[in-house]
ChimeraX commands (.cxc) that place a marker at each C-alpha (Angstrom):
marker #1 position 52.18,64.41,105.51 radius 0.5
marker #1 position 48.74,65.93,106.02 radius 0.5
marker #1 position 45.92,63.79,104.70 radius 0.5
marker #1 position 42.26,64.81,104.74 radius 0.5
marker #1 position 39.09,63.07,103.59 radius 0.5
marker #1 position 37.74,64.73,100.45 radius 0.5
marker #1 position 33.94,64.95,100.62 radius 0.5
marker #1 position 33.05,65.87,97.05 radius 0.5
marker #1 position 29.59,64.51,96.15 radius 0.5
marker #1 position 29.96,61.28,94.18 radius 0.5
marker #1 position 33.56,60.83,95.37 radius 0.5
marker #1 position 33.09,60.71,99.14 radius 0.5
marker #1 position 34.40,57.82,101.16 radius 0.5
marker #1 position 37.87,56.98,99.88 radius 0.5
marker #1 position 38.91,60.26,98.24 radius 0.5
marker #1 position 41.66,62.22,99.99 radius 0.5
marker #1 position 43.71,65.40,99.68 radius 0.5
marker #1 position 46.67,66.83,101.53 radius 0.5
marker #1 position 50.26,68.02,101.53 radius 0.5
marker #1 position 53.52,66.12,101.35 radius 0.5
marker #1 position 55.95,66.89,104.18 radius 0.5
marker #1 position 59.09,68.80,103.18 radius 0.5
marker #1 position 57.88,69.16,99.58 radius 0.5
marker #1 position 55.96,71.97,97.90 radius 0.5
marker #1 position 53.35,69.46,96.76 radius 0.5
marker #1 position 49.63,69.29,97.34 radius 0.5
marker #1 position 47.77,66.22,96.17 radius 0.5
marker #1 position 44.28,64.80,95.69 radius 0.5
marker #1 position 43.24,61.24,94.99 radius 0.5
marker #1 position 39.68,60.95,93.71 radius 0.5
marker #1 position 37.79,57.68,94.06 radius 0.5
marker #1 position 34.29,57.36,92.63 radius 0.5
marker #1 position 31.83,56.43,95.38 radius 0.5
marker #1 position 30.96,52.75,95.35 radius 0.5
marker #1 position 33.84,51.75,93.10 radius 0.5
marker #1 position 36.09,48.94,94.28 radius 0.5
marker #1 position 39.26,50.10,96.02 radius 0.5
marker #1 position 41.05,47.43,93.97 radius 0.5
marker #1 position 40.37,49.56,90.87 radius 0.5
marker #1 position 42.75,52.42,90.11 radius 0.5
marker #1 position 41.59,55.83,91.36 radius 0.5
marker #1 position 39.62,58.06,89.02 radius 0.5
marker #1 position 42.39,60.66,89.31 radius 0.5
marker #1 position 45.61,61.32,91.17 radius 0.5
marker #1 position 46.50,65.01,91.10 radius 0.5
marker #1 position 49.72,66.63,92.30 radius 0.5
marker #1 position 50.20,70.40,92.16 radius 0.5
marker #1 position 52.47,72.95,93.81 radius 0.5
marker #1 position 49.73,75.44,94.77 radius 0.5
marker #1 position 46.18,75.34,96.06 radius 0.5
marker #1 position 44.60,77.17,93.13 radius 0.5
marker #1 position 46.06,74.71,90.62 radius 0.5
marker #1 position 44.96,71.74,92.73 radius 0.5
marker #1 position 41.39,73.05,92.93 radius 0.5
marker #1 position 41.30,73.78,89.18 radius 0.5
marker #1 position 42.46,70.24,88.37 radius 0.5
marker #1 position 39.82,68.76,90.69 radius 0.5
marker #1 position 37.18,70.93,88.97 radius 0.5
marker #1 position 38.32,69.45,85.62 radius 0.5
marker #1 position 37.84,65.88,86.86 radius 0.5
marker #1 position 34.65,65.80,88.92 radius 0.5
marker #1 position 31.26,64.96,87.45 radius 0.5
marker #1 position 28.74,66.44,87.68 radius 0.5
marker #1 position 30.65,69.69,87.16 radius 0.5
marker #1 position 31.41,71.90,90.13 radius 0.5
marker #1 position 32.70,75.46,90.36 radius 0.5
marker #1 position 36.07,76.52,91.73 radius 0.5
marker #1 position 34.37,78.02,94.78 radius 0.5
marker #1 position 32.38,74.85,95.49 radius 0.5
marker #1 position 35.50,72.66,95.45 radius 0.5
marker #1 position 37.65,75.19,97.35 radius 0.5
marker #1 position 35.17,75.46,100.21 radius 0.5
marker #1 position 34.69,71.68,100.40 radius 0.5
marker #1 position 38.45,71.46,100.93 radius 0.5
marker #1 position 38.83,74.22,103.50 radius 0.5
marker #1 position 35.62,73.84,105.47 radius 0.5
marker #1 position 36.87,70.56,106.89 radius 0.5
marker #1 position 37.18,70.65,110.65 radius 0.5
marker #1 position 39.85,70.61,111.88 radius 0.5
marker #1 position 42.18,71.50,109.03 radius 0.5
marker #1 position 45.83,70.72,109.89 radius 0.5
marker #1 position 48.04,73.81,110.43 radius 0.5
marker #1 position 50.05,73.37,107.21 radius 0.5
marker #1 position 46.90,73.19,105.05 radius 0.5
marker #1 position 45.20,75.94,107.03 radius 0.5
marker #1 position 48.11,78.32,106.44 radius 0.5
marker #1 position 48.08,77.62,102.68 radius 0.5
marker #1 position 44.31,78.16,102.44 radius 0.5
marker #1 position 44.40,81.25,104.67 radius 0.5
marker #1 position 47.12,82.82,102.50 radius 0.5
marker #1 position 45.06,82.13,99.37 radius 0.5
marker #1 position 41.98,83.84,100.85 radius 0.5
marker #1 position 44.03,86.74,102.23 radius 0.5
marker #1 position 45.60,87.40,98.82 radius 0.5
marker #1 position 42.47,86.94,96.71 radius 0.5
marker #1 position 41.21,89.86,94.64 radius 0.5
marker #1 position 38.01,88.05,93.59 radius 0.5
marker #1 position 35.23,89.97,95.32 radius 0.5
marker #1 position 32.59,87.26,94.73 radius 0.5
marker #1 position 34.93,84.62,96.17 radius 0.5
marker #1 position 35.56,86.82,99.22 radius 0.5
marker #1 position 31.84,87.36,99.73 radius 0.5
marker #1 position 31.34,83.58,99.75 radius 0.5
marker #1 position 34.28,83.16,102.14 radius 0.5
marker #1 position 32.75,85.72,104.49 radius 0.5
marker #1 position 29.70,83.41,104.79 radius 0.5
marker #1 position 31.78,80.33,105.71 radius 0.5
marker #1 position 31.01,78.04,108.62 radius 0.5
marker #1 position 34.70,78.25,109.57 radius 0.5
marker #1 position 35.59,81.35,111.64 radius 0.5
marker #1 position 39.15,81.54,110.28 radius 0.5
marker #1 position 37.81,81.65,106.69 radius 0.5
marker #1 position 35.44,84.49,107.61 radius 0.5
marker #1 position 38.30,86.34,109.31 radius 0.5
marker #1 position 40.63,86.06,106.30 radius 0.5
marker #1 position 37.88,87.22,103.93 radius 0.5
marker #1 position 36.70,90.17,106.00 radius 0.5
marker #1 position 40.22,91.46,106.60 radius 0.5
marker #1 position 41.12,91.28,102.93 radius 0.5
marker #1 position 41.14,94.87,101.57 radius 0.5
marker #1 position 39.29,93.76,98.43 radius 0.5
marker #1 position 36.40,92.48,100.54 radius 0.5
marker #1 position 36.19,95.84,102.29 radius 0.5
marker #1 position 35.97,97.66,98.96 radius 0.5
marker #1 position 33.14,95.37,97.86 radius 0.5
marker #1 position 31.01,96.47,100.82 radius 0.5
marker #1 position 30.88,100.15,99.79 radius 0.5
marker link #1:1,2 radius 0.2
marker link #1:2,3 radius 0.2
marker link #1:3,4 radius 0.2
marker link #1:4,5 radius 0.2
marker link #1:5,6 radius 0.2
marker link #1:6,7 radius 0.2
marker link #1:7,8 radius 0.2
marker link #1:8,9 radius 0.2
marker link #1:9,10 radius 0.2
marker link #1:10,11 radius 0.2
marker link #1:11,12 radius 0.2
marker link #1:12,13 radius 0.2
marker link #1:13,14 radius 0.2
marker link #1:14,15 radius 0.2
marker link #1:15,16 radius 0.2
marker link #1:16,17 radius 0.2
marker link #1:17,18 radius 0.2
marker link #1:18,19 radius 0.2
marker link #1:19,20 radius 0.2
marker link #1:20,21 radius 0.2
marker link #1:21,22 radius 0.2
marker link #1:22,23 radius 0.2
marker link #1:23,24 radius 0.2
marker link #1:24,25 radius 0.2
marker link #1:25,26 radius 0.2
marker link #1:26,27 radius 0.2
marker link #1:27,28 radius 0.2
marker link #1:28,29 radius 0.2
marker link #1:29,30 radius 0.2
marker link #1:30,31 radius 0.2
marker link #1:31,32 radius 0.2
marker link #1:32,33 radius 0.2
marker link #1:33,34 radius 0.2
marker link #1:34,35 radius 0.2
marker link #1:35,36 radius 0.2
marker link #1:36,37 radius 0.2
marker link #1:37,38 radius 0.2
marker link #1:38,39 radius 0.2
marker link #1:39,40 radius 0.2
marker link #1:40,41 radius 0.2
marker link #1:41,42 radius 0.2
marker link #1:42,43 radius 0.2
marker link #1:43,44 radius 0.2
marker link #1:44,45 radius 0.2
marker link #1:45,46 radius 0.2
marker link #1:46,47 radius 0.2
marker link #1:47,48 radius 0.2
marker link #1:48,49 radius 0.2
marker link #1:49,50 radius 0.2
marker link #1:50,51 radius 0.2
marker link #1:51,52 radius 0.2
marker link #1:52,53 radius 0.2
marker link #1:53,54 radius 0.2
marker link #1:54,55 radius 0.2
marker link #1:55,56 radius 0.2
marker link #1:56,57 radius 0.2
marker link #1:57,58 radius 0.2
marker link #1:58,59 radius 0.2
marker link #1:59,60 radius 0.2
marker link #1:60,61 radius 0.2
marker link #1:61,62 radius 0.2
marker link #1:62,63 radius 0.2
marker link #1:63,64 radius 0.2
marker link #1:64,65 radius 0.2
marker link #1:65,66 radius 0.2
marker link #1:66,67 radius 0.2
marker link #1:67,68 radius 0.2
marker link #1:68,69 radius 0.2
marker link #1:69,70 radius 0.2
marker link #1:70,71 radius 0.2
marker link #1:71,72 radius 0.2
marker link #1:72,73 radius 0.2
marker link #1:73,74 radius 0.2
marker link #1:74,75 radius 0.2
marker link #1:75,76 radius 0.2
marker link #1:76,77 radius 0.2
marker link #1:77,78 radius 0.2
marker link #1:78,79 radius 0.2
marker link #1:79,80 radius 0.2
marker link #1:80,81 radius 0.2
marker link #1:81,82 radius 0.2
marker link #1:82,83 radius 0.2
marker link #1:83,84 radius 0.2
marker link #1:84,85 radius 0.2
marker link #1:85,86 radius 0.2
marker link #1:86,87 radius 0.2
marker link #1:87,88 radius 0.2
marker link #1:88,89 radius 0.2
marker link #1:89,90 radius 0.2
marker link #1:90,91 radius 0.2
marker link #1:91,92 radius 0.2
marker link #1:92,93 radius 0.2
marker link #1:93,94 radius 0.2
marker link #1:94,95 radius 0.2
marker link #1:95,96 radius 0.2
marker link #1:96,97 radius 0.2
marker link #1:97,98 radius 0.2
marker link #1:98,99 radius 0.2
marker link #1:99,100 radius 0.2
marker link #1:100,101 radius 0.2
marker link #1:101,102 radius 0.2
marker link #1:102,103 radius 0.2
marker link #1:103,104 radius 0.2
marker link #1:104,105 radius 0.2
marker link #1:105,106 radius 0.2
marker link #1:106,107 radius 0.2
marker link #1:107,108 radius 0.2
marker link #1:108,109 radius 0.2
marker link #1:109,110 radius 0.2
marker link #1:110,111 radius 0.2
marker link #1:111,112 radius 0.2
marker link #1:112,113 radius 0.2
marker link #1:113,114 radius 0.2
marker link #1:114,115 radius 0.2
marker link #1:115,116 radius 0.2
marker link #1:116,117 radius 0.2
marker link #1:117,118 radius 0.2
marker link #1:118,119 radius 0.2
marker link #1:119,120 radius 0.2
marker link #1:120,121 radius 0.2
marker link #1:121,122 radius 0.2
marker link #1:122,123 radius 0.2
marker link #1:123,124 radius 0.2
marker link #1:124,125 radius 0.2
marker link #1:125,126 radius 0.2
marker link #1:126,127 radius 0.2
view
């Protein structure tokens, strides 16, 4: 199982996300900052793909955040384990959203920049 700290503002500290070994399941557990760990989490999310996981997180967090904001909080974690990196890289490589690819091309993570800039839809946006 891959487990990463989830640093969404207002939920940092005990919130996590990751992937279950041998299952096509990604998960996130959101804990409001400062809340007792004895209390149930604000949300436990399980999805089979990264886009759905990010969309569900966007639905839960307050104040509201965009898909891109949440996605890049997840993937700009250093170092991202290989199983999560490959899922995120495939998402970026297959994206057709030019604005998303432009944001990815500005990432602090070299592998994110690479995936964005070698996506043919990014190339077309630069003309």
